[in-house]
C-alpha positions in Angstrom: -7.2 -6.6 -16.6 -7.1 -5.1 -13.0 -4.9 -2.9 -11.8 -1.2 -3.5 -10.4 -1.1 -2.3 -6.9 1.8 -1.5 -4.5 1.2 -1.4 -0.6 3.6 0.2 2.1 3.1 0.7 5.6 5.1 1.0 9.0 5.0 -0.1 11.8 1.7 1.2 13.2 -0.3 0.5 10.7 1.1 -2.8 9.6 -1.8 -5.1 10.5 -4.4 -3.1 8.4 -2.0 -2.9 5.4 -1.3 -7.0 5.9 -5.6 -7.1 5.8 -5.7 -5.1 3.0 -2.9 -7.5 0.8 -4.6 -10.6 1.6 -8.3 -8.7 0.7 -6.8 -7.4 -2.7 -5.4 -10.8 -3.9 -8.2 -12.5 -2.9 -9.7 -10.0 -5.7 -7.4 -11.0 -8.3 -5.4 -7.9 -8.0 -1.9 -8.0 -8.9 -0.7 -7.2 -5.1 3.6 -6.4 -4.6 4.2 -5.7 -0.9 7.3 -3.0 -0.1 7.1 -3.3 3.9 7.0 -3.1 6.3 7.2 -7.0 7.4 6.5 -6.7 11.2 4.8 -4.3 14.0 8.8 -3.8 15.5 9.7 0.5 14.6 10.4 1.2 11.2 10.8 4.6 9.5 7.3 5.2 6.8 10.3 7.3 4.9 12.1 4.2 3.7 8.8 2.2 2.7 7.0 5.3 0.9 10.1 5.6 -0.9 10.2 2.4 -2.3 6.7 2.7 -3.4 7.1 6.0 -5.0 10.2 5.3 -6.8 8.4 2.1 -8.7 5.6 4.3 -9.5 8.3 6.8 -11.0 9.9 3.6 -13.2 6.6 2.1 -13.9 3.6 4.7 -13.7 0.8 2.2 -14.2 0.9 1.1 -10.7 -0.9 2.5 -8.3 -0.2 2.9 -4.4 -1.8 2.3 -1.2 -0.1 3.2 1.5 -0.7 4.1 5.3 1.3 5.2 7.9 0.4 6.1 12.3 -1.1 9.2 11.1 -0.6 9.1 7.2 1.0 12.3 7.4 5.0 11.2 6.7 3.8 8.3 4.0 2.2 11.0 2.1 4.9 13.5 2.6 7.8 10.6 1.6 5.8 9.8 -1.2 4.8 13.4 -2.9 8.1 13.6 -3.2 8.5 12.1 -6.3 8.0 13.4 -9.8 4.9 10.6 -11.0 2.8 10.2 -7.9 -0.2 11.9 -7.1 -0.8 10.8 -3.3 -3.9 12.3 -1.3 -4.3 11.4 2.3 -7.5 10.1 2.9 -9.2 10.1 6.3 -13.0 9.0 4.9 -15.0 7.6 1.6 -16.0 11.2 0.3 -12.3 13.0 0.6 -11.1 8.9 -1.3 -13.6 9.7 -3.8 -13.2 13.1 -4.6 -8.9 12.9 -4.5 -9.8 9.9 -7.7 -12.6 12.4 -9.1 -10.7 15.7 -9.5 -7.5 15.0 -8.5 -6.3 12.2 -10.4 -4.4 10.8 -7.5 -2.7 7.1 -7.8 -1.4 6.7 -4.1 -4.8 6.6 -1.1 -2.5 7.6 1.7 -4.5 6.4 4.9 -4.0 7.1 8.8 -3.8 3.7 10.1 -4.1 4.8 13.4 -7.4 6.4 13.0 -9.3 4.2 10.8 -10.7 0.4 11.2 -10.0 -2.3 8.5 -13.7 -1.7 7.4 -13.1 1.5 6.7 -9.9 0.7 4.9 -11.2 -1.3 2.7 -14.4 1.1 2.0 -11.7 3.8 0.8 -9.8 1.5 -1.2 -12.7 0.3 -3.2 -13.7 3.3 -3.6 -10.3 4.5 -4.7 -10.1 1.5 -7.5 -13.5 2.3 -8.9 -13.6 6.2 -9.1 -12.3 7.0 -12.7 -10.8 10.8 -12.9 -13.4 13.1 -14.2 -10.9 15.2 -16.1 -11.8 18.5 -17.8 -11.2 21.3 -15.5 -9.2 19.1 -13.2 -6.6 18.1 -16.1 -5.8 21.3 -16.6 -5.1 21.8 -12.7 -3.2 18.9 -11.8 -0.5 19.5 -14.8 0.2 22.3 -13.2 1.5 20.4 -10.0 4.8 18.9 -11.3 7.8 21.1 -11.0 10.6 20.2 -14.3 
């Protein structure tokens, strides 16, 4: 069964997010788009928190988020206890985010990547398993309870 995906962006990354929504649906992923719905100025935190709240409620979701630099979206999402968001700029970092950090949210910088680069990173993110082992101990130390 394919993973359930939540996608979010602000206005700066709206075109890439919309491209990814269609691309992922064409691959039969269950995609929920939490916005934004236009290129009109929008606050990344509003959409990052929507994504984060959904993962807090159901951690079987995987998140994909974009904003201009990726920083604001990543900061907003990482405030949620059930998220391990990774700001990735290339395929290599994306792969390590899954292998070593068991990231469940991929954040990308919409102003600095192409649609093709976004597709490559998403594909690697969704198809790279967590390595476990010593990394399991490390990620278990991340949440502050």
